[in-house]
N, C-alpha and C positions, 0 to 999 in steps of 0.2 A: 785242780783247775780253778783259778780265781773266778768268782761270780760277779765281781765288780770291776767296771772299767772307769778309769780316771783320766779325763781329758784335761791337759794342763798347757800352760804357756800359750794362751789363746785370748783373743778379744771377743768376749761373749756378750751379745746383746740379748737379754733375757725377755724383754717386754713386760717384766714385772714392774708395777708402779713403784714399789718400795725398794727394789734392788735391781735397777735397770742394767747394770754392767757387772761383769765378773771376769775372772781369769782362769777359773777351773770349774769343772763340772763332773760329777760322779753319776754313773748309771749302774743300776742293779735290777735284774729280772725285768728288763724292758722299760723301767721307769727311772726318772731322775731322783737320785737319792739326796744329793746336796749340790749347792751352787755357792760360789764365793771366791775368796782368794785361794791360791794353791795351798797355803798353810792351813786355812780353815777347813777346806774340803779334805785334805789328807788326815787331819785330826778326826774328822767326823766319820770317815769310812774305814780307816785301818788298812788292811792288806788289799791291794788292788793291782790290776794290770794298768800300767801307766802308758798313756799315749801322748807324746809331745807333738803339739800342733804347730810349733815353730812360728808363732805369732800370726797364724791365720785367724780368720774371723768366723764366729759361730753365730747363727741366727736360728730361730725356730723353723721347722719345716713349714712350707707354704701350702695353702689350700686354695684351689680354684672353686669359688662358691657358685659358679654357674657354667657348666660344661655339658655338652651332649656327647657322652663317652662313646656310645655305640657309633654315632655318626662320625666322630673324630677318628676312631680306630679304623672303621671301614674306609674312611676317607683317605687314609694313608695309601690305600690301594687304587684310588681314583685318579683320573686326569686332573692335574693342578690347573685350574682355570683362572687363577688370580694373576692376570697379565695386564700390561699397560695398553695393549691394543687388542681389538677383536680378532685381527688377522693372526696374531700369535696364539691366541686360544684355539682358533680353528686349525692352525698348524699342529698343535699338540694333539688335537683329536685325530687328525689324519695320521699322525705318527703312531698313535695307539691302534688305529684301525689296521695298520700293517702287520701287527703282531697278535691281533685278535681274530679267532676263527669267524668267518662270515656267519651272520645271523645272531651272534652273541651280542648282548647289550654292552655298549660303551658308556660308562658313567663318569661324571666329573663334577667338580665343585669349585666355587670361588669367584665366578665372574661378577663384575659390577659395571653395568653399562654407564654409570656416572663417570667412570674413569676412562671410558673409551670415546674418542672423538667420533667413531662410527656409530655410537649408540647401540641400541638393542640389535641383536642378530635375528635371523629368521630361520625357519625350518629348512628353507632352500640352501642357506649357507652350510648348515650341518649335513645336508644331503650331499653336497659337493665334497665335503671333507671325508665323509664315511658313507659311500653309496650302498654298501652291503651290510650295514649294521643299524639296528635301532640305537639312537643316541639320546641321552637325557643328562643335562647338566644343571645342577642347582646353583642359584645365585649365592653370593657371599652372605647375604642377609638371611638365607633359607626361607624367604617369603616370595620367591619366584623361581620358575623352572624354564628350561629352554630345551625343546625337543625337535627332532627331525621328523619328516613325514612318516618314515617307517615306524618310529616310536608312537606317533599319534595314531596311526592305523592299528598298531598292536593294542592300543588302549581303547579302540572303538570311538575315537574322537573324529568328528566330521563337522561340516557347516551346520548340520541339524542339531548338534549337541548343545543343550541349554547350559548356561552358566550355573554352576552350583551355588548354593547359599554360602555366603562368606568368601566368594572368589569369582574370578572370571577368566575367560579365554581371550588372549589377544587375537584380533582378527584383522585381515587386510581389507582393502577397499571393496572387495567383492563378498565380504562376510566369511571368507574361509579362515580357519585357524592359522595364525601366522607362526606358531611354534613357541610363543611365550605364554606361560600359564601363571596366574597370580593367586596367591594365598591358597584357599581350599581347592582351587582347580588343579593344583599340583597333584592332589590325591588321585585324579583321574589317570594320570600316567603312573604314579607310584604304585597303584593297585595292580598294574600289569607287570611290574618289575619282579624278577626272581627274588624271593624273600630269603634272606639268610636265616639259617636255623639258629637256635640258641647256642648250639655247640660251635657253630662258625663264628658267631659274635664273641663267644668266650675266647676263642683262639685269637681273634683280632685284638680284643682288649688285652689279652695276655701279652701279645707282641708289642702293643703300644705302650704298656706301662713303663718299660725302661726308657722310652723317649720322654715320658713325663718326669721320671726321676732326674734325667739329665738336665731338665729345665729347673729343677728345684721343687717339684710338687710331691708332697707326701699325702695329700688328701684332695678329694673332689666332692662337690655337690652335683649329682647327675640329674639331668632333666629329660632323659630319653624314657622309653616306654617299657611295656611288659617284657618284651624279648630281652632287652638289656638287663632288666631285673633278674630274669631267670639265668642269664649268662653270668651275672655277678655272683649269684648264689652258687652256681656250679664252681666258679673259681674259688670262692670262699671255702666250700666244702673240701676242695683239693689242697687248700693251703697255699693257693697261687694268687690271691687277690692283690697283695702288694701295694694297696692304697687304702686309706680310710675313706669310705664312700658313704655319703648321705644320699639316699635315693628318693626322688620325688615320685608321686603317683599321679597318673593323668586323671582329669576330672571325671571322665566317663567310667573310671573304675571305682569312684567314690562309694556308690551304693554297696558294691561287693566288699570293699575294704571295711566300711562301717558294719556290715553284716557279720564279717569275720572278727570284728573287734580289734582291728589294727589301729594303732595310735602313733602319733609322731614320737620318735625316740625309741620305738620297738626295734630290737636287734641287739647288736653288741658294738664294741668300739671299732670294728672293721666295716660292718655293713649294717645300716640302720635306716629306718623309714624317716623321711623328712616331711615335706609339705605336699598338699594336693595342688597340682599345677593347673592354672586356668589362663585363658587368653582374653584380654580386654580389647586388643586392637592388633594392627599389623606392624609395619616398619616404616622408617623414614624414607629409604631409597625408593621403593615403589609407590610412595605417597599413600600408604594404607594406615599409617599411624593416625589415630583419631584426634582431631584438632578442634578447639573452640572456635577458631577462625580459619579461613581457607589458607591453603598453601600460597606462598608469594607468587609462584610461577603458574598456579592453577586456580584461578579465582572461584571456580565452582566446586572445588574438591575439599571436603572436610575429612577425608580419610574414611576408615571403616571402624565403627564401634561394634565390637562383637559381644561385649558384656557390660551392661549398665549397672548402676548401684542396686536396683531392685532385683535384677537377675543374680547378682553376686550374693545378695542376702538370701535369696530363695535357695540357691545351690549351696552356699557356704554354711547355712544353718546346720545341715546334716554333718558337715565336717567338724564344726566347733563343738557341737553337742556330743561328738564321739572322740574328742581329744586330738583332732587332726588340724594342724595349721594350714594356712593357704599361702601359695606363692603365685602371684598374679602378674603375668606379662602385661606391662603398660608402658607405652612409649610416648604417645602424644599427650598434650596437656588436658584434653578432654577425657581421654581414657584414665589418666591419673586422677582427675577430679572425681570421676564416677567411682573409681576403686576406693578412694579415700572416704567418700560418702558411704560406700558399702561397708568398709571396715569399721567406721564409726558405729553403725547399727549392729554389726556382728560383735563388737566388743561388748555392747549392752547385753546381747543374747548370751554371750560367753559368761558374763558376770552373773546373770540371772541363773544360768544352768549350773555353774560350778562354784560360784562365789568369788572367783578371781579371774583375771585376764592375763594369763601367763603364756598363752600360745605364741610361738615365734612367727607371727605372720610376716610376709615379705612382699615387696613390690620388686619385680624383676625388670631391670633396665632403667626405668624412671628417667627417661632421656630429656624430657622438657616438662616444666611445671608452670602453671599460672602463679604469679606472685602471691596470691591469696592462699595458695595451698602449700607454700614452701615449708612452713613450720608444722604441718599437720602430721607428718610421719612421726616426729618426735612426740607430739601430743598423744598420739594413738599407740605408741610403742611398736610401730611398724618398721621393719628393717629395710634399709635402702640397699638392695642387692644390685650393684652397679658394675660396669665393666670399663675401667679407665681407658683401655685401648680403643674403645668405640669413639671416644672424643676426638682423638687424633686422626682416626680413619674418616670420621664423618664431619669434621669441622667445616669444610667448604660446602658440603651439601646442607648442613644445618643453617649456615648463614644465608645460603641461596634460597632454601625452601621455607625457612621460618623467620628470616629477617631478625628484627630486634628481639623477638621472643627467645632467640638463642642465648640471650644473656642469662637465662635460667635453664640452660640445657647442659647436661653432664655436670651438674652443679654440686660437686662433692663438698667444697668448702661451705656452701650455703647449708647443706644438710648437717655438717658438723657444728656449724654456728648455732643451729637450733637444738642440737643435742641428740640427733638421730644416730643409730648404729649403722656404720657402713660395712658391708660385706662385699669383697671384690672378687671378680672372676673374669672370664674371657669370652664366654659364649662360643667357645671352640665347637665346631670348626668354622664359625663365622670369623673369628680372629685366631691368631696363634695362642695356644694355652700357656706360652712362656710367661711366667709371672713377673720376670724382670722387665719384660716389655711393658707390662701393665704398670709396674712401679715407675718406670721411666715416663710413661704418659701422664701418670698422676702428679708427679713432681714437676715436670717441665711443661706439660701440655704442648709438646712439640713432637713432630715426627722424627724418625731416626735420621733423616737428612738435615735436620735443624729447622725446617719450616714450621710455622710461618715466620719465625724470627726469635731473637734471644729471649723475649718475654713470654713467648708462647701464645696460644690462642685463648683469649678471654682469661688473662693471667690471674684475675682476682679469684678464680676457682682452684688455683694450684694448691697442692698439699705439701707439707713437709714430708721427708722420707719416713719419719716415725709414724705419722698419721696414715701414710699410704701403706706402710708395712702392716699396720694394725688391721687394715682391710683384708689382707691375705692371711692373717693369723688370729688375733683375738676377736675380731669382728666376725670372721667366718666361723670360729668356734662357738661364739654366742649364738649365731644363727642356727647352728646345729644343736644347741642345748648341751654343749660339751665344754663350756668355758672353764669348768673346774678340772680339766685334764688335758686340754689341747690349747695351742696358740701361745703358750709361754714356756720358758725354760725355768721351771720351778719345782721344788721337791714334791713328789707324788704325781707329777704330770708325766705323760708318755714321753719317752726319749725319741722324739721325732725332730731331727735337726739337720741343718746344712753346714758344711765346712766350705768357706769361700776364701780364695786366694786374695781377692780384692775386698776391701772394706767399703760397703755401699754408703756408709755414713761419711767417708772421707774422700771417696772418688768424685770426680766432676759429675754433676747430675746428668749431663748429656751422655755420659758413658754407662749409665746404669743398665741399659738394655744389653750390653755386651757381657755382663757377668754370668758365669756358669759355675755351678757347684763343683768343687774338687771331690767332695764326698757327700753322701747322704746316708743318715742313720734313720731307721724306721723301727720303732718299738725296740730300740736297743741293739738292732742288728744293722751292720753296714750293707746297704743294698746297692750302693754305687761307691766306687773307690774303696776306702777303708785303710786301716793301718795295722 
């Protein structure tokens, strides 16, 4: 049996700076052995199993650099609440209630009141749709929840319930909870939900992985919590992981991680520790992103700052002194300003402690910056971990709520201009994890229906396809500390690649979102399609 596979007669985009294109590629023992012309590669490898790709296109496997894998996987079982009207969302809940035993929870995800003419729903609306079930639906942003009265009662929530720190309960004119829970208040209901076991999460992830292959993903950076980490380890031990996973750690687990001596990069090329995840603010939709100036439509509202520079330094010191990088959720311009101030001081601490500043710190989302802060990520060596599809989803809200400040929102070109590293993801299940949807958004800054027009929204921030593709390949690999073996099709790198019937570099940009891989190779094995 031949131990080398030779892929020939293909258009291969390697993403190598010095050899960007090739027509043949050889794989041995899971890694790329040679890349070049068919004649060059045949001479280099000798006897091999030859696969003719018939002029199809090959690109590196794509990585989602910000996903909630547990939430996404379990979400495939939930009611899809991403609808254009509130009434359609309620109809779907009612439909699920017909097939769910009375008393069992009905869970859903994806609603966005900004897209509904009816606006926010109420607990009473859900009562009518499912009178015999507790119902809890998370917003698309994951920064708000919607519960019916049975769910509120099961959670012990009443008019006397105080707002928790970092969140609040929506209330009607009489002070009664109206069913909407914001930020940390969501935890009041979520504490009452039946919690999936690690085994159940492992099964859900295992079932979801083929969906991710079909979109072109071979790797993810996960931002869920301990249960997800346990589930991923279970899958890894069984040889069923099927994705290269960089796993973040929640901030509250930092002391335990430091005590155990865990460091960023610990693990192997299938499952490894990434960064410690912190939250500096909320989100755009519910007006909880922390802003330097008030929201355009809410003159008294500056959002919610959950982590200032001083607190980030106080908590982050333990991380950097123990070799753990930080990944900080920051959306508003004030939150990003505080985080950058904190990272500046942490870089000094890092240099004093180890003599170098090599930790791959990240800001997650980076949705709007003050102009004075635009170049600071590059100066500090902080990775811009962004989600292109957020721009096309949020463009109308950003213009409405931030006004002219939106000129530096979702500003990928601005970050590249200053020299920052971009790592692209989806924030699934907030958005679809389909990376071709992300590529389409990054290149066109248009929705799939073509809006807002041929030039896209704030077109000066558009990227070329090569720049956008780098965010899902070389940029994600750099953020993981794996740039020497992932993200390119080069000798010695893992053979993680996609075979595409359409060439993304020659197809109309507006059609990018329609591309699907014909085959996916992961570590030298065909996991989808194959020849």
